[in-house]
C-alpha positions as CSV (number, residue, x, y, z in Angstrom):
1,M,-25.1,-67.8,-139.4
2,S,-25.0,-71.6,-138.9
3,R,-22.2,-71.3,-136.3
4,D,-24.1,-68.6,-134.3
5,S,-27.3,-70.6,-134.6
6,S,-25.7,-73.7,-133.3
7,R,-24.2,-71.8,-130.4
8,R,-27.5,-70.3,-129.4
9,G,-29.1,-73.7,-129.8
10,G,-26.6,-75.2,-127.4
11,E,-27.3,-72.5,-124.9
12,Q,-31.1,-72.9,-125.3
13,G,-30.9,-76.6,-124.4
14,P,-29.6,-76.1,-120.9
15,R,-31.9,-73.2,-120.3
16,A,-34.9,-75.3,-121.4
17,A,-33.8,-78.1,-119.1
18,G,-33.4,-75.7,-116.2
19,A,-36.9,-74.2,-116.8
20,R,-38.4,-77.7,-116.8
21,R,-36.6,-78.5,-113.5
22,W,-37.9,-75.3,-112.0
23,L,-41.5,-76.0,-113.1
24,V,-41.3,-79.6,-111.7
25,G,-40.1,-78.2,-108.4
26,L,-42.9,-75.6,-108.4
27,A,-45.5,-78.4,-109.0
28,L,-44.1,-80.6,-106.3
29,G,-44.1,-77.6,-103.9
30,L,-47.8,-76.9,-104.7
31,C,-48.7,-80.5,-104.2
32,G,-47.0,-80.4,-100.8
33,A,-48.8,-77.2,-99.9
34,T,-52.2,-78.6,-100.7
35,A,-51.6,-81.8,-98.8
36,G,-53.2,-80.3,-95.7
37,A,-55.6,-78.1,-97.5
38,Q,-59.4,-77.9,-96.7
39,S,-62.1,-78.6,-99.1
40,L,-64.8,-76.1,-100.1
41,V,-67.5,-78.2,-98.2
42,E,-65.5,-78.3,-95.0
43,L,-64.9,-74.5,-95.1
44,Y,-68.6,-73.8,-95.7
45,A,-69.5,-75.8,-92.6
46,A,-67.0,-73.8,-90.6
47,A,-68.1,-70.5,-92.0
48,R,-71.8,-71.2,-91.5
49,D,-71.2,-71.7,-87.7
50,Q,-69.4,-68.4,-87.2
51,D,-70.6,-66.0,-89.9
52,A,-72.3,-63.0,-88.2
53,T,-74.9,-62.4,-90.9
54,V,-76.1,-66.1,-90.9
55,R,-76.1,-66.2,-87.1
56,A,-78.1,-63.0,-86.9
57,A,-80.6,-64.4,-89.4
58,R,-80.7,-67.7,-87.5
59,A,-81.4,-65.8,-84.2
60,L,-84.2,-63.8,-85.9
61,A,-85.8,-67.0,-87.2
62,A,-85.7,-68.6,-83.8
63,S,-87.1,-65.5,-82.1
64,A,-90.0,-65.5,-84.6
65,E,-91.1,-68.9,-83.2
66,Y,-91.5,-67.4,-79.7
67,R,-93.2,-64.3,-81.2
68,A,-95.8,-66.6,-82.8
69,E,-96.4,-68.4,-79.6
70,Q,-97.0,-65.1,-77.8
71,V,-99.7,-64.3,-80.3
72,R,-101.3,-67.8,-80.0
73,A,-101.5,-67.2,-76.3
74,R,-104.1,-64.6,-76.8
75,L,-106.6,-67.3,-77.9
76,R,-105.8,-69.6,-75.0
77,P,-107.2,-69.6,-71.5
78,S,-105.8,-67.1,-69.0
79,L,-105.9,-67.0,-65.2
80,S,-105.2,-64.1,-62.9
81,L,-105.0,-63.9,-59.1
82,A,-105.9,-60.7,-57.2
83,A,-105.4,-60.3,-53.5
84,S,-105.9,-57.3,-51.2
85,T,-106.0,-56.3,-47.6
86,S,-107.1,-53.0,-46.0
87,R,-107.6,-51.3,-42.7
88,S,-109.9,-48.4,-42.4
89,A,-110.3,-45.7,-39.7
90,T,-113.5,-43.6,-39.2
91,E,-113.8,-40.6,-36.8
92,F,-117.2,-40.2,-35.1
93,S,-118.2,-37.1,-33.2
94,N,-119.5,-39.0,-30.2
95,L,-117.6,-42.3,-30.3
96,G,-114.2,-41.2,-31.3
97,Q,-112.1,-43.1,-33.9
98,R,-113.0,-46.6,-34.9
99,Y,-111.1,-49.2,-37.0
100,G,-112.1,-51.9,-39.5
101,N,-110.1,-54.6,-41.4
102,Q,-110.9,-56.4,-44.7
103,S,-109.1,-59.0,-46.8
104,Q,-110.0,-60.3,-50.3
105,V,-108.6,-63.0,-52.6
106,G,-110.0,-63.7,-56.1
107,V,-109.1,-65.8,-59.1
108,T,-110.5,-64.9,-62.5
109,G,-110.3,-67.0,-65.7
110,R,-111.1,-66.0,-69.3
111,Q,-111.3,-68.1,-72.5
112,P,-111.8,-66.3,-75.8
113,L,-114.7,-67.9,-77.7
114,Y,-114.8,-65.5,-80.6
115,N,-112.0,-63.1,-81.2
116,P,-111.5,-62.3,-85.0
117,T,-108.6,-59.9,-84.3
118,G,-106.6,-62.5,-82.4
119,T,-107.2,-65.1,-85.2
120,V,-105.8,-62.7,-87.8
121,E,-102.8,-61.9,-85.6
122,V,-102.0,-65.6,-85.4
123,D,-102.1,-65.9,-89.2
124,Q,-99.8,-62.9,-89.4
125,A,-97.4,-64.3,-86.9
126,L,-97.1,-67.6,-88.8
127,R,-96.3,-65.8,-92.0
128,S,-93.7,-63.6,-90.2
129,L,-92.1,-66.9,-89.0
130,A,-92.0,-68.2,-92.6
131,A,-90.6,-64.9,-93.8
132,S,-87.8,-65.0,-91.2
133,Q,-87.0,-68.6,-92.3
134,A,-86.8,-67.5,-95.9
135,E,-84.5,-64.7,-94.9
136,L,-82.3,-67.3,-93.1
137,A,-82.2,-69.4,-96.3
138,G,-81.2,-66.3,-98.3
139,A,-78.4,-65.5,-95.9
140,E,-77.1,-69.1,-96.1
141,Q,-77.1,-69.0,-99.9
142,D,-75.4,-65.6,-99.9
143,L,-72.7,-67.0,-97.5
144,L,-72.1,-70.0,-99.8
145,V,-71.5,-67.6,-102.8
146,R,-69.3,-65.3,-100.7
147,L,-67.2,-68.3,-99.5
148,A,-66.9,-69.7,-103.0
149,Q,-65.8,-66.2,-104.2
150,A,-63.2,-65.9,-101.5
151,Y,-62.0,-69.5,-102.1
152,F,-61.6,-69.0,-105.9
153,D,-60.0,-65.6,-105.3
154,V,-57.2,-67.2,-103.3
155,L,-56.8,-69.9,-106.0
156,A,-56.7,-67.2,-108.7
157,A,-54.1,-65.2,-106.7
158,Q,-52.0,-68.4,-106.3
159,D,-52.2,-69.0,-110.1
160,S,-51.2,-65.4,-110.7
161,L,-48.2,-65.6,-108.4
162,A,-47.1,-68.9,-109.9
163,T,-47.5,-67.4,-113.4
164,S,-45.5,-64.4,-112.4
165,R,-42.7,-66.5,-110.9
166,T,-42.7,-68.8,-113.9
167,G,-42.5,-65.8,-116.3
168,K,-39.8,-64.2,-114.2
169,A,-37.7,-67.4,-114.2
170,A,-38.1,-67.7,-118.0
171,I,-37.1,-64.0,-118.5
172,A,-34.1,-64.5,-116.2
173,E,-32.9,-67.3,-118.4
174,Q,-33.5,-65.2,-121.5
175,L,-31.6,-62.3,-119.9
176,A,-28.7,-64.6,-119.1
177,S,-28.7,-65.8,-122.7
178,A,-28.7,-62.3,-124.0
179,R,-25.8,-61.3,-121.8
180,R,-23.8,-64.3,-122.9
181,N,-24.5,-63.7,-126.6
182,F,-23.6,-60.0,-126.2
183,E,-20.3,-61.0,-124.5
184,V,-19.3,-63.2,-127.4
185,G,-20.5,-60.7,-130.0
186,N,-23.6,-62.7,-131.2
187,A,-26.1,-60.1,-130.1
188,T,-26.4,-56.4,-129.5
189,I,-26.8,-54.6,-126.2
190,T,-30.5,-53.9,-127.2
191,D,-31.4,-57.6,-126.5
192,T,-29.9,-57.4,-123.0
193,R,-31.6,-54.1,-122.2
194,E,-35.0,-55.4,-123.4
195,A,-34.6,-58.6,-121.3
196,Q,-33.5,-56.5,-118.3
197,A,-36.6,-54.3,-118.7
198,R,-38.9,-57.3,-118.8
199,F,-37.1,-58.9,-115.8
200,D,-37.6,-55.7,-113.7
201,L,-41.3,-55.6,-114.8
202,A,-41.7,-59.2,-113.9
203,T,-40.2,-58.6,-110.4
204,A,-42.7,-55.8,-109.8
205,Q,-45.5,-58.0,-111.0
206,E,-44.4,-60.8,-108.7
207,L,-44.4,-58.4,-105.7
208,G,-47.9,-57.3,-106.5
209,A,-49.1,-60.9,-106.9
210,E,-47.6,-61.8,-103.5
211,N,-49.4,-58.9,-101.8
212,D,-52.7,-59.7,-103.6
213,L,-52.4,-63.3,-102.4
214,R,-51.9,-62.2,-98.8
215,S,-54.9,-59.9,-99.0
216,K,-57.1,-62.7,-100.5
217,R,-56.0,-65.1,-97.8
218,V,-56.9,-62.6,-95.1
219,A,-60.4,-62.3,-96.5
220,L,-60.9,-66.1,-96.7
221,N,-59.5,-66.6,-93.1
222,L,-61.9,-64.0,-91.7
223,L,-64.9,-65.5,-93.5
224,V,-64.1,-69.0,-92.3
225,G,-63.0,-68.0,-88.9
226,R,-59.7,-69.9,-89.1
227,P,-56.1,-68.9,-89.5
228,D,-54.0,-70.1,-92.4
229,V,-56.8,-71.6,-94.5
230,Q,-55.3,-73.5,-97.5
231,P,-57.8,-74.1,-100.3
232,R,-57.4,-77.0,-102.6
233,A,-56.6,-76.2,-106.2
234,L,-58.5,-77.6,-109.2
235,A,-57.2,-80.8,-110.7
236,V,-55.0,-80.6,-113.8
237,P,-55.9,-81.2,-116.6
238,L,-59.4,-79.9,-116.0
239,T,-62.5,-80.2,-118.1
240,L,-65.5,-78.3,-116.9
241,P,-68.8,-80.3,-117.0
242,E,-71.3,-79.3,-119.6
243,S,-74.1,-79.5,-117.1
244,L,-73.2,-76.1,-115.6
245,G,-76.0,-73.8,-116.4
246,A,-77.9,-76.5,-118.3
247,G,-81.5,-75.7,-119.5
248,N,-82.9,-72.7,-121.1
249,V,-83.2,-69.3,-119.4
250,E,-87.0,-69.4,-119.1
251,Q,-86.8,-72.5,-116.9
252,W,-84.4,-70.8,-114.5
253,V,-86.5,-67.6,-114.5
254,D,-89.7,-69.6,-113.7
255,R,-88.0,-71.2,-110.7
256,A,-86.6,-67.9,-109.5
257,R,-90.0,-66.1,-109.6
258,S,-91.5,-68.8,-107.4
259,E,-88.7,-70.1,-105.2
260,H,-86.2,-67.3,-104.6
261,P,-86.1,-66.3,-100.9
262,Q,-86.4,-62.7,-101.8
263,V,-89.6,-63.4,-103.7
264,R,-90.9,-65.6,-101.0
265,R,-90.4,-62.9,-98.4
266,A,-92.2,-60.4,-100.6
267,E,-95.1,-62.8,-101.1
268,L,-95.4,-63.3,-97.4
269,G,-95.1,-59.5,-96.9
270,A,-98.1,-59.1,-99.3
271,E,-100.1,-61.7,-97.3
272,I,-99.2,-60.0,-94.0
273,A,-100.4,-56.7,-95.5
274,R,-103.7,-58.2,-96.6
275,L,-104.2,-59.8,-93.1
276,E,-103.4,-56.4,-91.6
277,T,-106.5,-55.0,-93.4
278,E,-108.5,-57.9,-92.1
279,R,-107.2,-57.2,-88.6
280,A,-108.2,-53.5,-89.0
281,R,-111.8,-54.5,-90.0
282,A,-111.9,-57.1,-87.1
283,Q,-111.4,-54.3,-84.6
284,G,-114.9,-53.2,-85.2
285,L,-116.4,-56.6,-84.7
286,P,-117.7,-57.9,-81.3
287,T,-115.8,-60.4,-79.2
288,V,-117.1,-63.1,-77.0
289,D,-115.3,-64.5,-73.9
290,A,-116.2,-67.2,-71.3
291,V,-115.4,-65.8,-67.9
292,A,-115.3,-67.3,-64.4
293,S,-114.2,-66.0,-61.0
294,V,-113.9,-67.1,-57.4
295,D,-113.7,-64.5,-54.5
296,R,-113.2,-65.0,-50.8
297,R,-113.5,-62.1,-48.3
298,D,-112.9,-61.7,-44.6
299,G,-113.1,-58.7,-42.3
300,T,-114.5,-56.7,-39.4
301,N,-116.6,-53.6,-39.3
302,I,-115.5,-50.3,-37.8
303,N,-116.6,-51.4,-34.3
304,N,-114.3,-54.5,-34.4
305,V,-117.5,-56.6,-34.6
306,P,-117.1,-59.5,-37.1
307,A,-118.7,-58.5,-40.4
308,G,-119.4,-62.1,-41.0
309,V,-117.7,-65.5,-41.4
310,I,-115.5,-66.0,-44.5
311,R,-117.6,-65.0,-47.4
312,S,-117.1,-66.4,-51.0
313,S,-118.7,-66.0,-54.4
314,Q,-118.4,-67.9,-57.6
315,T,-119.5,-66.6,-61.0
316,V,-119.5,-68.2,-64.4
317,G,-120.7,-66.5,-67.6
318,V,-120.2,-65.3,-71.1
319,Q,-119.1,-61.7,-71.8
320,L,-119.9,-59.9,-75.0
321,N,-118.0,-56.7,-76.0
322,V,-119.3,-54.7,-78.9
323,P,-117.3,-51.6,-80.1
324,L,-119.7,-48.8,-81.0
325,F,-117.7,-45.8,-81.9
326,A,-114.0,-45.0,-81.8
327,G,-113.7,-41.6,-83.4
328,Y,-113.4,-43.0,-87.0
329,A,-110.0,-44.6,-86.0
330,I,-111.1,-48.0,-87.4
331,Q,-112.2,-46.5,-90.7
332,N,-109.0,-44.6,-91.2
333,R,-106.9,-47.6,-90.2
334,I,-108.6,-49.6,-92.9
335,R,-107.9,-47.0,-95.5
336,E,-104.2,-46.9,-94.4
337,T,-103.9,-50.7,-94.6
338,L,-105.4,-50.8,-98.1
339,L,-102.7,-48.5,-99.3
340,L,-100.1,-50.6,-97.6
341,E,-101.5,-53.6,-99.4
342,D,-100.8,-51.8,-102.7
343,K,-97.3,-51.1,-101.6
344,A,-96.7,-54.7,-100.7
345,R,-98.0,-55.9,-104.1
346,E,-95.6,-53.4,-105.8
347,D,-92.7,-54.7,-103.7
348,L,-93.6,-58.2,-104.7
349,E,-93.6,-57.3,-108.4
350,A,-90.3,-55.4,-107.9
351,A,-88.7,-58.5,-106.2
352,R,-89.9,-60.7,-109.1
353,R,-88.4,-58.3,-111.7
354,T,-85.1,-58.1,-109.7
355,V,-84.7,-61.9,-109.5
356,T,-85.7,-62.3,-113.1
357,Q,-83.0,-59.9,-114.2
358,A,-80.4,-61.4,-111.9
359,T,-81.2,-64.9,-113.2
360,Q,-81.0,-63.9,-116.8
361,V,-77.6,-62.2,-116.2
362,A,-76.3,-65.2,-114.3
363,W,-77.4,-67.6,-117.0
364,L,-75.8,-65.5,-119.7
365,G,-72.7,-65.2,-117.6
366,V,-72.4,-69.0,-117.4
367,Q,-72.9,-69.5,-121.1
368,S,-70.5,-66.7,-122.0
369,G,-68.0,-68.0,-119.5
370,Q,-68.0,-71.5,-120.9
371,A,-67.5,-70.2,-124.4
372,Q,-64.6,-68.0,-123.1
373,V,-63.0,-71.0,-121.4
374,R,-63.1,-73.0,-124.7
375,A,-61.6,-70.0,-126.5
376,L,-58.8,-69.6,-124.0
377,E,-58.0,-73.3,-124.1
378,A,-57.6,-73.0,-127.8
379,A,-55.5,-69.8,-127.3
380,E,-53.3,-71.5,-124.8
381,A,-52.5,-74.3,-127.2
382,S,-51.9,-71.8,-130.0
383,S,-49.7,-69.7,-127.7
384,R,-47.7,-72.7,-126.7
385,L,-47.1,-73.6,-130.3
386,A,-46.2,-70.0,-131.1
387,L,-43.6,-70.0,-128.3
388,E,-42.0,-73.2,-129.5
389,A,-41.9,-71.8,-133.1
390,T,-40.4,-68.5,-131.8
391,Q,-37.8,-70.3,-129.8
392,T,-36.9,-72.4,-132.8
393,G,-36.6,-69.2,-134.9
394,Y,-34.4,-67.7,-132.3
395,R,-32.1,-70.6,-132.3
396,V,-31.7,-70.5,-136.1
397,G,-31.3,-66.7,-136.1
398,V,-34.6,-65.6,-137.8
399,R,-36.1,-64.3,-134.5
400,V,-34.7,-62.0,-131.9
401,N,-34.8,-61.9,-128.1
402,I,-37.8,-59.6,-127.8
403,D,-39.9,-62.0,-129.9
404,V,-39.2,-64.8,-127.5
405,L,-40.1,-62.6,-124.5
406,N,-43.3,-61.5,-126.2
407,A,-44.3,-65.1,-126.9
408,Q,-43.5,-66.2,-123.3
409,T,-45.6,-63.3,-122.0
410,Q,-48.5,-64.2,-124.2
411,L,-48.5,-67.8,-123.1
412,F,-48.3,-67.0,-119.4
413,T,-51.0,-64.3,-119.6
414,T,-53.3,-66.7,-121.5
415,Q,-52.7,-69.4,-118.8
416,R,-53.6,-67.0,-116.1
417,D,-56.7,-65.7,-117.9
418,L,-57.8,-69.3,-118.5
419,S,-57.6,-70.3,-114.8
420,R,-59.5,-67.2,-113.9
421,A,-62.2,-67.9,-116.5
422,R,-62.6,-71.4,-115.1
423,Y,-63.1,-70.1,-111.6
424,E,-65.6,-67.6,-112.9
425,V,-67.6,-70.3,-114.6
426,L,-67.8,-72.4,-111.4
427,L,-68.7,-69.3,-109.4
428,G,-71.2,-68.3,-112.0
429,S,-72.9,-71.7,-111.8
430,L,-73.4,-71.1,-108.0
431,R,-74.7,-67.6,-108.6
432,L,-77.1,-68.9,-111.2
433,R,-78.6,-71.3,-108.7
434,Q,-78.6,-68.6,-106.1
435,A,-80.5,-66.3,-108.5
436,A,-83.0,-69.1,-109.0
437,G,-83.4,-69.7,-105.3
438,Q,-82.1,-73.3,-105.4
439,L,-78.6,-73.0,-104.1
440,S,-77.7,-75.5,-101.4
441,P,-74.5,-77.0,-99.9
442,D,-75.1,-80.1,-102.1
443,D,-74.3,-77.9,-105.1
444,L,-70.7,-77.8,-103.9
445,R,-70.3,-81.5,-104.5
446,P,-69.8,-81.2,-108.3
447,I,-67.2,-78.6,-107.7
448,E,-65.5,-80.8,-105.2
449,Q,-65.1,-83.5,-107.8
450,L,-63.0,-81.0,-109.9
451,I,-60.6,-80.3,-107.0
452,A,-57.3,-82.1,-106.7
453,R,-57.2,-84.8,-104.0
């Protein structure tokens, strides 16, 4: 047994050295690939300028400003010009047909003095403007999370591909070792077939990982609007900051219920509904306008005799309009708007409950993710030690080839799961701030500090 063991040990040494050289080459290749990579902040700036959802929300918010100005115009002075010219023909029984001409030009001005409906409409327009701005803020926060998701998806796919290739290379060396041992009579054909089966499976997994990486890259490129986006990987070794998800869940929920764009829009919707009831009531109130007009007339009578020199008139006054009866339209409109107020209040409560639940789930996700990362870090260390012990046992003849393959698979799988768990924690921290309505591009800075330079 000692001779076989020493022989396997001699073969394991070159294989281990070859694996180390392969890993060093892979690391250097990844470093070269990330040399021209873009940071998360840079990619967000690019995506914000071309994302269709954000641009649509931005256009809506800009249009709301002009809509508010249109409503304000109803309370400002207005001028109108009216001009007319006419020619008349009259048939007389004894005189025949006679003609007359007349021209008139007039300017009329109006300034609302008391218009309760217009005042309420201005308040509604201002709240609609604020609601569109809140919608824009929500769209920008959603874009930030979608970009981070696509960014980390590419990194996770890269890690999965690197893990698949590393595992495939290790299995290939184990397969070569099993074949050599079988040829010299130190192992059975079972070891070779087991290693071959693992190698074939690793090849299939590598192909799947390559396709998944291509798909994730396409999604990120479309989101950013650039071809061949190269995200930067996280620095190694990596320690996640403890500040992610700091604070108790009640604090996050309180912020979400008051600051989240969805809640803000619902609050403004409730205020607009309340103002709509005031507007319905105001339709039954009188209005007062200051009016002024200037008219100039010129013409002849039907006998082509001048009807007079240019005539003009000027009037200035105050006009009162009092609605008396509109077929119960105003009363029924008030009843309708009161029910719409109830709907808006229920929508607001539903929005608060939705963001409360989302915030609690996001907070729990961050806490659970951090605990999972710590557990996987411990599992990685344990799996590495287990692989080393299994390789030692294989060299001395107390372990077989399948044991080494299983230990390798366990280590590589743990490393892959650990990288994904780290990405999920970072993404979860952004989702938590989004759920609380406090996500901004500045929140990418802490993540940028974890990315390799």
